[in-house]
N, C-alpha and C positions, 0 to 999 in steps of 0.2 A: 243239548249236551256241548258244556264249553272249548274250545279248544283252540289252546293260545296261542297253537302255528294259523293255525287260518282265519285269523284276523292282524294277522304281521305284528305281537305283542312276544318283548328283546325277554324283556322280566314280564314274571307274574306270580299271584298266587298257588299256589296249589293246596288241596289237602286230602287230608285219607280218604276218603269217597271216585277222586278224581285219577290222584296219581297213577292207576294200569294205567289211563285211554291218556291223558297230561302230558306224561311224563313217559313212562313206557312205551307206552307202542310208539306217543310220536316220537322219539329217539331216534327210529325204522328211518326219517326223512327227516331229522338233523339232531345232531348234539342237544344232545340237554346238559344246561350244570342245572345242581340240585340245594339248591343254601336251606342248609335244617339248624334254625336260631332259633336265639326266645332274645325275647324284647329286656330281661332285669340278664341277660351278658352282654355284658362291658366286648370281651372280644367279637362277636357279629356282630357288634352296627360299629367299631372300628376296620374289618371285611369287608364288609358293606358294599361303601363307593368303592374299590376296588375288583368286587367281582363285575357294578355298573359299566367300570368305564370298558372295562379287560372284553363282559362281554361287546358291548357300541366298538368297538372295536376290529371287532367280528363283522359287525356289517348286517343281522341283522341269518347270518350263515350257524349262529348261534346259538341256541337260550337259558334266563335265569328261570328258573322255575325256585317259586322262594317258597319253605317249607317252616311255618309255626308253630312248635313245639304245643307250645302250650294250650294250643284253642281246637277245642272238641277232640275228636277220638286222634289229633298226630302223632298222639307224643308215643300208640299201638306201630304208629308209619315208621317212626323213629324206632323202638324196642324191635319190629321186624328188622331192620337194614342193621340189629345191635348196634347203636350208637353209646360210644362210652362216653362224650363231651359235646360241648356246643362252642365255635362254630364245627361245621358235621359233611361240608363236605363234597357234591357227588357226578360223576362224571357220566350222565345213557345214551351210552351209543350204541343203536340197532341190535333194539329194544332192552341191553341186558350193561348191566353198569365194567365202564372199564376202566375207573383211579375215584378215588378216592385222598383228602386229606382229612386232618383234622385244625383247630387255631386262624391264630389270629394270620395274613401273609402281605405282601407288597405288591403295589400294581404285577413290575416285573417279576417277583417269584409266581403269583400267581399264572401270568401273561409266558410262563417258562416254563409253569408246570402242566397248561394246557397244552402247548404245543407238545410238550413231548412223548401226552397221553391217545392226543386225537388220530385217530384215519392219518394221513397224508394230504386227501382229494379235501377235509374240514381245515384242515392245517396252517394255513397262508394266511396273511392278516395284511393289512395297508398302516401298520404302527410306523 
């Protein structure tokens, strides 16, 4: 079984078959952002570098899981979380969804959103 946290990957791809273990369960150890995106989606491509930058600022204390909704059964996963558009980013912490947003945002907007929704022990960065 693949486990991004044990491999120390800050950004990783995940699909429906591994979502429960690699995101929901893994978020009990540390927060995980999930980026639901599609290759045809312009705003998805605009958001990606901002998410990557913020995850790097957290220096391994948060991870980013990328779900390409058009691959395999991933659209069923998007349906399970009742996503209405892409990109949608969901923060998982403690095995639960903590917050979400849709659409593209700048680096400082992502950083501010994340800081506002993380538990206090995980919300400090060296930015």
